[in-house]
C-alpha positions in Angstrom: -3.2 -24.6 -0.8 -4.3 -21.2 -2.1 -1.5 -18.7 -2.1 -1.3 -14.9 -2.2 1.8 -12.7 -2.7 1.3 -9.1 -1.7 3.9 -6.3 -2.5 4.0 -2.7 -1.4 4.8 -0.5 -4.4 6.8 2.5 -3.6 10.3 1.8 -1.8 9.6 -1.9 -2.3 8.7 -3.2 -5.9 10.1 0.1 -7.3 12.1 3.1 -5.9 10.0 6.3 -5.7 9.8 7.7 -9.2 11.2 4.8 -11.0 10.0 1.7 -12.9 9.7 -1.8 -11.7 12.9 -3.6 -12.9 12.5 -5.6 -16.1 13.9 -8.7 -14.6 11.5 -8.6 -11.6 8.6 -8.0 -14.0 9.3 -11.4 -15.6 9.7 -12.9 -12.1 6.4 -11.6 -11.0 4.8 -13.1 -14.2 6.4 -16.4 -13.0 5.1 -16.0 -9.5 1.5 -15.8 -11.0 1.8 -19.4 -12.1 1.8 -20.5 -8.5 0.0 -17.7 -6.6 -2.3 -14.7 -6.9 -0.3 -11.5 -7.1 -1.6 -8.2 -5.4 -0.1 -4.8 -5.1 -0.9 -3.0 -1.7 -0.2 0.6 -1.8 -1.1 4.1 -0.5 -1.7 5.0 -4.2 -5.3 5.0 -5.6 -6.8 2.0 -7.4 -6.7 3.6 -10.9 -3.0 4.3 -10.7 -2.4 0.7 -9.5 -4.6 -0.6 -12.5 -2.6 1.1 -15.0 0.6 0.0 -13.5 -0.2 -3.6 -13.5 -1.7 -3.5 -17.0 1.8 -2.2 -18.2 3.5 -4.9 -16.2 1.6 -7.5 -18.1 0.1 -9.3 -15.1 -2.6 -11.6 -15.9 -5.1 -11.3 -12.9 -3.6 -8.7 -10.5 -5.4 -7.6 -7.3 -5.1 -4.0 -6.2 -5.5 -2.9 -2.5 -5.3 0.9 -2.6 -5.2 3.9 -0.2 -3.6 1.5 2.4 -6.4 -1.0 2.5 -9.5 1.3 1.9 -10.1 0.2 -1.8 -9.9 -3.2 -3.4 -10.2 -3.9 -7.1 -9.7 -7.2 -8.9 -8.2 -7.0 -12.4 -7.4 -4.0 -14.1 -10.4 -3.2 -16.3 -12.2 0.2 -15.7 -14.8 0.4 -14.4 -13.8 -2.8 -12.3 -16.2 -5.8 -12.3 -15.2 -6.7 -8.8 -14.7 -3.7 -6.5 -14.9 -2.8 -2.8 -14.5 0.4 -0.9 -15.0 0.7 2.9 -17.4 2.8 4.4 -16.3 5.8 6.5 -18.3 7.2 9.4 -19.5 10.9 9.0 -17.4 12.2 11.9 -14.0 11.0 10.2 -15.2 12.2 6.7 -15.8 15.7 8.3 -12.5 15.6 10.1 -10.5 14.8 6.9 -12.5 17.3 4.9 -11.6 20.1 7.5 -7.9 19.1 7.4 -7.8 19.2 3.9 -9.3 22.8 3.7 -6.7 23.9 6.5 -3.9 22.5 4.5 -5.1 24.1 1.2 -5.4 27.5 3.2 -2.0 27.5 4.6 -0.1 25.9 1.5 -2.1 27.0 -1.5 -0.2 26.0 -4.6 2.5 24.5 -2.4 0.6 21.3 -2.1 -1.0 18.7 -4.3 -3.6 16.3 -3.1 -3.6 12.6 -4.4 -7.1 12.1 -6.0 -8.2 9.4 -3.4 -11.7 8.0 -2.7 -11.4 7.6 1.0 -8.0 8.7 2.5 -6.4 12.1 2.4 -2.7 12.2 0.9 -1.2 15.7 0.5 2.2 16.0 -1.0 4.1 19.3 -0.1 6.2 20.6 -2.8 9.2 21.8 -0.8 11.0 22.2 2.4 9.1 25.1 3.6 5.8 23.4 2.8 7.0 20.4 4.6 7.4 22.5 7.7 4.0 24.1 7.6 2.5 20.7 6.9 4.2 19.0 9.9 3.0 21.9 12.0 -0.5 21.7 10.8 -0.6 18.0 11.6 0.7 18.5 15.2 -2.0 21.1 15.8 -4.6 18.5 14.7 -2.9 15.7 16.9 -5.8 15.4 19.4 -8.5 15.2 16.8 -6.4 12.8 14.8 -6.5 10.1 17.4 -9.1 8.4 15.5 -7.0 8.4 12.2 -4.0 6.3 11.1 -1.3 8.9 10.2 1.8 7.9 8.1 4.5 10.4 7.3 6.0 9.2 4.1 9.2 10.4 2.4 7.0 12.4 -0.1 3.6 12.7 1.5 1.3 12.3 4.4 -1.2 9.5 4.4 -4.4 10.1 6.6 -6.4 6.9 6.8 -9.6 6.1 9.0 -8.4 4.3 12.2 -10.2 0.9 11.2 -8.4 0.9 7.8 -4.9 -0.4 7.3 -3.1 -2.6 4.8 -3.8 -5.7 7.1 -7.5 -5.0 6.9 -7.3 -4.9 3.1 -5.2 -8.1 2.6 -7.4 -10.0 5.1 -10.5 -9.2 3.1 -8.6 -10.5 0.0 -7.6 -13.6 1.7 -11.0 -14.4 2.8 -12.2 -13.8 -0.7 -9.6 -16.3 -2.2 -9.7 -18.8 0.7 -6.0 -18.2 1.7 -4.7 -19.0 5.1 -1.8 -17.3 6.9 0.8 -20.0 5.7 -0.4 -19.3 2.0 0.2 -15.5 2.5 3.5 -13.8 1.4 3.9 -10.1 2.3 6.6 -7.8 1.2 7.1 -4.0 2.4 9.4 -1.3 3.4 7.5 1.2 5.7 5.6 1.9 8.6 2.3 1.4 6.7 3.4 -2.1 5.7 4.0 -3.2 9.3 0.4 -4.4 9.9 0.2 -6.7 6.8 3.8 -7.9 7.5 2.6 -9.2 10.9 -0.1 -11.2 9.4 2.1 -14.2 8.2 5.6 -15.8 8.9 6.2 -15.4 5.2 7.0 -11.8 5.5 9.7 -9.9 3.9 11.0 -6.4 5.0 13.0 -4.4 2.5 15.8 -2.3 4.2 13.9 -1.6 7.3 15.6 -0.4 10.4 13.4 -2.4 12.8 14.5 -6.1 12.1 11.8 -7.4 14.3 8.8 -6.4 12.0 9.4 -9.2 9.5 10.7 -12.9 9.4 13.1 -12.1 6.7 15.0 -8.9 6.1 16.4 -8.1 2.6 18.5 -5.3 1.3 16.5 -5.1 -1.9 13.2 -6.4 -3.3 15.1 -8.6 -5.8 16.2 -10.9 -3.0 12.7 -11.2 -1.7 11.4 -12.1 -5.1 13.9 -14.7 -5.6 13.3 -16.3 -2.3 9.5 -16.3 -2.7 9.8 -17.6 -6.3 12.0 -20.5 -5.1 9.6 -21.3 -2.2 6.6 -21.3 -4.4 8.3 -23.7 -6.8 9.5 -26.2 -4.0 5.9 -26.1 -2.6 4.6 -27.0 -6.0 
């Protein structure tokens, strides 16, 4: 049976602004002996490629921008790459929202260089307030957009894009069924992929019903997954 282990990045594999623990890097490399390893994140593909190259993974799969972009391996330009198509109406809406945020926040905001999604990072408490108010004013127009308020940013993704969509595309490509999928995450944008499989691991999430296994830290999840893969082998 083909197996795929998918990890969220920020708040899961590593705390925001911190590196992946060295001992976990070694275990990720060991997991690769039994399964394909994917990083599924709100971050753009080029960021994830740089990360997995530094980690030393052999054949990583990157699912960026919350499922919008998929890349196999870390060579740039990628030899295997897929980006979802976004309808003109949604593109226009996200462009208008970006312009509005830029007008209100100016240098108080930084936009992640995405290909599909819109990800503004406010730089302070006052900027957060203005951004929250702007999002509320767009609430009706954003009915067709998945909105995730993260600890350090907002993610705006077209409504037909989420992590489950990206993971399912990779599953079809690799021939992985739900029993061969392991998913690990910690936030609202991870819920869709956690619900794809019974081999789901939530990292310190308040809602204990989201995943089958709830862990205080990713170290626990990695150890359990690695032990399970070894037993199955």
